[in-house]
Structure formats: structure tokens, C-alpha cells
N, CA and C of each residue as an Amber inpcrd file, in Angstrom:
protein
   273
 -39.0650000 -47.9370000 -40.3990000 -38.0990000 -47.0190000 -39.8730000
 -37.3880000 -47.6620000 -38.6840000 -36.0520000 -47.6330000 -38.6980000
 -35.2590000 -48.2210000 -37.6240000 -35.1440000 -47.2440000 -36.4630000
 -35.1910000 -47.7870000 -35.2640000 -35.0080000 -46.9670000 -34.0730000
 -33.5220000 -46.7950000 -33.7930000 -33.1290000 -45.6020000 -33.4110000
 -31.7430000 -45.3410000 -33.0380000 -31.5770000 -45.4940000 -31.5470000
 -30.5180000 -46.1670000 -31.1560000 -30.2350000 -46.3100000 -29.7330000
 -29.8660000 -44.9460000 -29.1580000 -30.3430000 -44.6850000 -27.9770000
 -30.0350000 -43.4290000 -27.3010000 -28.6440000 -43.5200000 -26.6800000
 -27.8870000 -42.4290000 -26.7620000 -26.5550000 -42.4080000 -26.1770000
 -26.6750000 -42.5530000 -24.6670000 -25.8420000 -43.3910000 -24.0810000
 -25.9260000 -43.6410000 -22.6370000 -25.5660000 -42.3860000 -21.8320000
 -26.0050000 -42.3680000 -20.5960000 -25.7890000 -41.1980000 -19.7400000
 -24.3070000 -40.9780000 -19.4240000 -23.5120000 -42.0410000 -19.4120000
 -22.0820000 -41.8800000 -19.1360000 -21.3920000 -41.1040000 -20.2560000
 -21.7440000 -41.3980000 -21.4950000 -21.1640000 -40.6820000 -22.6340000
 -21.6860000 -39.2530000 -22.7030000 -22.9360000 -39.0510000 -22.3110000
 -23.5380000 -37.7180000 -22.3700000 -22.9050000 -36.7310000 -21.3980000
 -22.3930000 -37.2070000 -20.2760000 -21.8630000 -36.2850000 -19.2710000
 -20.4110000 -35.8860000 -19.5130000 -19.7400000 -36.5150000 -20.4720000
 -18.3570000 -36.1230000 -20.7820000 -18.4150000 -34.8040000 -21.5450000
 -17.9650000 -33.7360000 -20.8940000 -18.0390000 -32.4170000 -21.5320000
 -16.6750000 -31.9360000 -22.0170000 -15.6200000 -32.3540000 -21.3370000
 -14.2660000 -31.9800000 -21.7490000 -13.4270000 -33.2560000 -21.8290000
 -12.8670000 -33.5080000 -23.0060000 -12.0850000 -34.7180000 -23.2300000
 -10.7310000 -34.6080000 -22.5300000 -10.4120000 -35.6480000 -21.7400000
  -9.0880000 -35.7430000 -21.1200000  -8.1770000 -36.4390000 -22.1260000
  -7.2240000 -35.6890000 -22.6600000  -6.2820000 -36.2140000 -23.6480000
  -5.2120000 -37.0610000 -22.9610000  -4.6370000 -38.0230000 -23.6850000
  -3.5710000 -38.8490000 -23.0950000  -2.3630000 -38.0140000 -22.6850000
  -1.8200000 -38.3180000 -21.5200000  -0.6170000 -37.6280000 -21.0430000
   0.6360000 -38.4080000 -21.4200000   0.4560000 -39.6750000 -21.7900000
   1.5930000 -40.5050000 -22.1870000   1.1700000 -41.4010000 -23.3460000
   2.1380000 -41.9830000 -23.9870000   1.8630000 -42.9160000 -25.0720000
   2.3710000 -44.3040000 -24.7040000   2.1220000 -44.6670000 -23.4500000
   2.4640000 -46.0040000 -22.9820000   1.5350000 -46.4030000 -21.8570000
   1.4140000 -47.7040000 -21.6650000   0.6300000 -48.2350000 -20.5480000
   1.5820000 -48.4280000 -19.3730000   1.4130000 -47.6010000 -18.3490000
   2.3170000 -47.6770000 -17.1950000   2.2510000 -49.0220000 -16.4840000
   1.0850000 -49.6610000 -16.4980000   0.9540000 -50.9750000 -15.8570000
   1.7440000 -52.0310000 -16.6270000   1.7100000 -51.9660000 -17.9580000
   2.5070000 -52.9050000 -18.7710000   3.9970000 -52.6430000 -18.6000000
   4.3710000 -51.3680000 -18.4820000   5.7770000 -51.0130000 -18.2740000
   6.2810000 -51.6510000 -16.9810000   5.4670000 -51.6060000 -15.9240000
   5.8640000 -52.1710000 -14.6280000   6.1570000 -53.6640000 -14.7130000
   5.4080000 -54.3740000 -15.5610000   5.5560000 -55.8290000 -15.6470000
   6.3880000 -56.2790000 -16.8430000   6.8240000 -55.3100000 -17.6570000
   7.6370000 -55.6460000 -18.8190000   6.8350000 -56.2270000 -19.9750000
   5.5220000 -55.9770000 -19.9740000   4.6540000 -56.4910000 -21.0300000
   4.4740000 -55.4550000 -22.1320000   3.8590000 -55.8770000 -23.2210000
   3.5920000 -54.9590000 -24.3290000   2.0880000 -54.7700000 -24.4880000
   1.6940000 -53.8220000 -25.3020000   0.2870000 -53.5060000 -25.5350000
   0.0480000 -53.3390000 -27.0200000  -1.2330000 -53.3620000 -27.3970000
  -1.6240000 -53.1920000 -28.7970000  -2.0350000 -51.7480000 -29.0510000
  -3.0340000 -51.2640000 -28.3040000  -3.5170000 -49.8910000 -28.4160000
  -3.7120000 -49.3280000 -27.0180000  -3.8450000 -48.0100000 -26.9540000
  -4.0000000 -47.3430000 -25.6640000  -5.3520000 -46.6500000 -25.5630000
  -5.8660000 -46.5690000 -24.3290000  -7.1280000 -45.9130000 -24.0290000
  -6.9200000 -44.9990000 -22.8310000  -7.6260000 -43.8690000 -22.8140000
  -7.4950000 -42.9110000 -21.7110000  -8.8170000 -42.7980000 -20.9620000
  -8.7640000 -43.0200000 -19.6540000  -9.9350000 -42.9390000 -18.7850000
 -10.4170000 -41.4900000 -18.7220000 -11.7090000 -41.2900000 -18.8640000
 -12.2670000 -39.9430000 -18.8460000 -12.6600000 -39.4830000 -17.4480000
 -12.4790000 -40.3370000 -16.4510000 -12.6800000 -39.9110000 -15.0630000
 -11.3780000 -39.3990000 -14.4590000 -10.3110000 -40.1770000 -14.6010000
  -9.0640000 -39.8120000 -13.9250000  -7.9130000 -39.4680000 -14.8660000
  -8.0390000 -39.7670000 -16.1530000  -7.0260000 -39.3870000 -17.1210000
  -5.8880000 -40.3780000 -17.3270000  -5.9110000 -41.5200000 -16.6440000
  -4.8510000 -42.5080000 -16.8170000  -4.9660000 -43.1690000 -18.1920000
  -3.8270000 -43.4570000 -18.8050000  -3.7950000 -44.1210000 -20.0990000
  -3.2940000 -45.5440000 -19.8990000  -4.0930000 -46.4980000 -20.3720000
  -3.8040000 -47.9210000 -20.1820000  -4.0760000 -48.6920000 -21.4770000
  -3.7090000 -49.9590000 -21.4950000  -3.8500000 -50.7740000 -22.7010000
  -5.2880000 -51.2620000 -22.9180000  -5.5920000 -51.5260000 -24.1890000
  -6.9440000 -51.9040000 -24.6260000  -7.2260000 -53.3980000 -24.4290000
  -8.4380000 -53.8040000 -24.7620000  -8.8320000 -55.2110000 -24.6250000
  -8.1980000 -56.1340000 -25.6550000  -7.5850000 -55.5890000 -26.6920000
  -6.8320000 -56.4170000 -27.6320000  -5.4420000 -56.7300000 -27.0890000
  -5.0450000 -56.0340000 -26.0630000  -3.7510000 -56.2600000 -25.4140000
  -3.8810000 -57.4020000 -24.4150000  -2.7830000 -58.1200000 -24.1610000
  -2.8660000 -59.2790000 -23.2600000  -3.4090000 -58.9780000 -21.8650000
  -3.0700000 -57.8210000 -21.2960000  -3.4590000 -57.5330000 -19.9060000
  -4.7740000 -56.7790000 -19.7360000  -5.2760000 -56.1580000 -20.7740000
  -6.5640000 -55.4550000 -20.7360000  -6.6680000 -54.4980000 -19.5440000
  -5.6260000 -53.7100000 -19.3270000  -5.5900000 -52.8400000 -18.1500000
  -6.6950000 -51.7790000 -18.1290000  -7.0810000 -51.2400000 -19.2790000
  -8.1200000 -50.1960000 -19.2920000  -9.4620000 -50.7390000 -18.7940000
  -9.8710000 -51.9080000 -19.2640000 -11.1600000 -52.4450000 -18.8070000
 -11.0860000 -52.9150000 -17.3520000  -9.9380000 -53.4130000 -16.9270000
  -9.7760000 -53.7830000 -15.5160000  -9.8690000 -52.5400000 -14.6300000
  -9.2740000 -51.4500000 -15.0890000  -9.3510000 -50.1780000 -14.3610000
 -10.8030000 -49.7080000 -14.2610000 -11.5290000 -49.8020000 -15.3600000
 -12.9340000 -49.3910000 -15.3750000 -13.7450000 -50.1770000 -14.3430000
 -13.5480000 -51.4780000 -14.3220000 -14.2840000 -52.3380000 -13.3910000
 -13.8970000 -52.0650000 -11.9450000 -12.6120000 -51.9780000 -11.6720000
 -12.1670000 -51.8310000 -10.2820000 -12.3990000 -50.4310000  -9.7110000
 -12.4060000 -49.4110000 -10.5640000 -12.5610000 -48.0290000 -10.0910000
 -13.9410000 -47.4300000 -10.3770000 -14.7660000 -48.1260000 -11.1440000
 -16.0860000 -47.5850000 -11.4860000 -16.0120000 -46.4180000 -12.4510000
 -14.9990000 -46.3980000 -13.3040000 -14.8250000 -45.3480000 -14.3090000
 -15.2720000 -45.9080000 -15.6570000 -16.4640000 -45.5470000 -16.1230000
 -17.0480000 -46.2250000 -17.2780000 -16.5720000 -45.7990000 -18.6650000
 -16.0490000 -44.5800000 -18.8220000 -15.7920000 -44.0630000 -20.1770000
 -14.2990000 -43.8890000 -20.4520000 -13.8880000 -44.3880000 -21.6170000
 -12.5260000 -44.1920000 -22.1010000 -12.5930000 -43.5580000 -23.4920000
 -11.4750000 -42.9740000 -23.9020000 -11.3280000 -42.5560000 -25.3010000
 -10.1640000 -43.3330000 -25.8800000 -10.1200000 -43.4230000 -27.1900000
  -8.9470000 -43.9780000 -27.8400000  -7.8140000 -42.9820000 -27.6760000
  -6.6470000 -43.4800000 -27.2970000  -5.4600000 -42.6240000 -27.1770000
  -4.6080000 -42.7120000 -28.4380000  -5.1640000 -43.3500000 -29.4640000
  -4.4500000 -43.4920000 -30.7280000  -4.5680000 -42.2090000 -31.5460000
  -3.4940000 -41.8190000 -32.2380000  -3.5410000 -40.6030000 -33.0610000
  -4.6560000 -40.6790000 -34.1110000  -5.3360000 -39.5700000 -34.3040000
  -6.3930000 -39.4170000 -35.3130000  -7.6470000 -40.2460000 -35.0570000
  -7.7910000 -40.8430000 -33.8970000  -9.0250000 -41.5420000 -33.5340000
  -9.7660000 -40.6780000 -32.5330000 -11.0280000 -40.4000000 -32.8050000
 -11.8240000 -39.5180000 -31.9470000 -13.1310000 -40.2070000 -31.5660000
 -13.0230000 -41.1940000 -30.6810000 -14.2080000 -41.8820000 -30.2000000
 -14.0820000 -42.1810000 -28.7090000 -15.2720000 -42.2840000 -28.0800000
 -15.3880000 -42.6450000 -26.6630000 -16.1150000 -43.9760000 -26.5880000
 -15.8570000 -44.7140000 -25.5280000 -16.5120000 -45.9970000 -25.3040000
 -16.9770000 -46.0590000 -23.8620000 -18.2110000 -46.5250000 -23.6640000
 -18.7380000 -46.7730000 -22.3200000 -18.7200000 -48.2750000 -22.0750000
 -17.9490000 -48.6960000 -21.0720000 -17.8820000 -50.1180000 -20.7320000
 -19.2120000 -50.6320000 -20.1910000 -19.9110000 -49.8110000 -19.4400000
 -21.1670000 -50.2360000 -18.8080000 -22.2260000 -50.5740000 -19.8520000
 -22.4450000 -49.6620000 -20.7950000 -23.4980000 -49.8350000 -21.7960000
 -22.9920000 -50.3640000 -23.1330000 -21.6860000 -50.5570000 -23.2270000
 -21.0410000 -51.0450000 -24.4480000 -21.4980000 -50.2350000 -25.6640000
 -21.3500000 -48.9010000 -25.5100000 -21.7060000 -47.9690000 -26.5770000
 -20.5070000 -47.1140000 -26.9470000 -20.4690000 -46.7660000 -28.2120000
 -19.4180000 -45.9030000 -28.7520000 -20.0330000 -44.5790000 -29.1840000
 -19.2300000 -43.5370000 -29.1030000 -19.6860000 -42.2320000 -29.5680000
 -18.4810000 -41.4880000 -30.1340000 -18.6710000 -40.8070000 -31.2200000
 -17.6180000 -39.9680000 -31.8180000 -17.6340000 -38.6100000 -31.1090000
 -16.4830000 -37.9880000 -31.0640000 -16.4210000 -36.6200000 -30.5090000
 -15.6240000 -35.7330000 -31.4250000
């Protein structure tokens, strides 16, 4: 029997999903860069570009602000990611 990994405490405490307020990365807009996908921080609600994007603004935001959980801001995707524990969870 395989053991299941326990969901990290950061994912467990997200009780209300902060939906994206925009469909663009404001940091990329400032520098004239483009992005691949968008992620929304579950602490402050900012929407930034993913790690597949050249600037990786969402993960930089997580590191610099201590905000561990993001959701996909892509339509029809319903998952959260914890940068600290590198775990995913569906919602």
C-alpha cells in the first residue's frame, strides 16, 4: 500500500479563493515583456506570470513577500500550488 503525502499547512489554510482581478502580469506590462500563464497570490490577490514565463514574477513575489500559495489564473483551471512545499491541490 502506497502512502499518500499529507497536504501542506499552507494549502490547508486557504479557505476562500482569491480570484484574479486582471488577466495580465502588471510587472511584465511595466517592462514591456510577455508572459506564458498567470498565477494569483492567495495572500494578497496580485496576479503575476508563472515560472514558464521569462520573468517568473509569481515565484519571485512568493519569495520576497513570504506568500507561499498561488492559484492558476487560467480559465477552467482549479488548482493551488505551495511554493514552500512544492505541493499542488485541486479546489
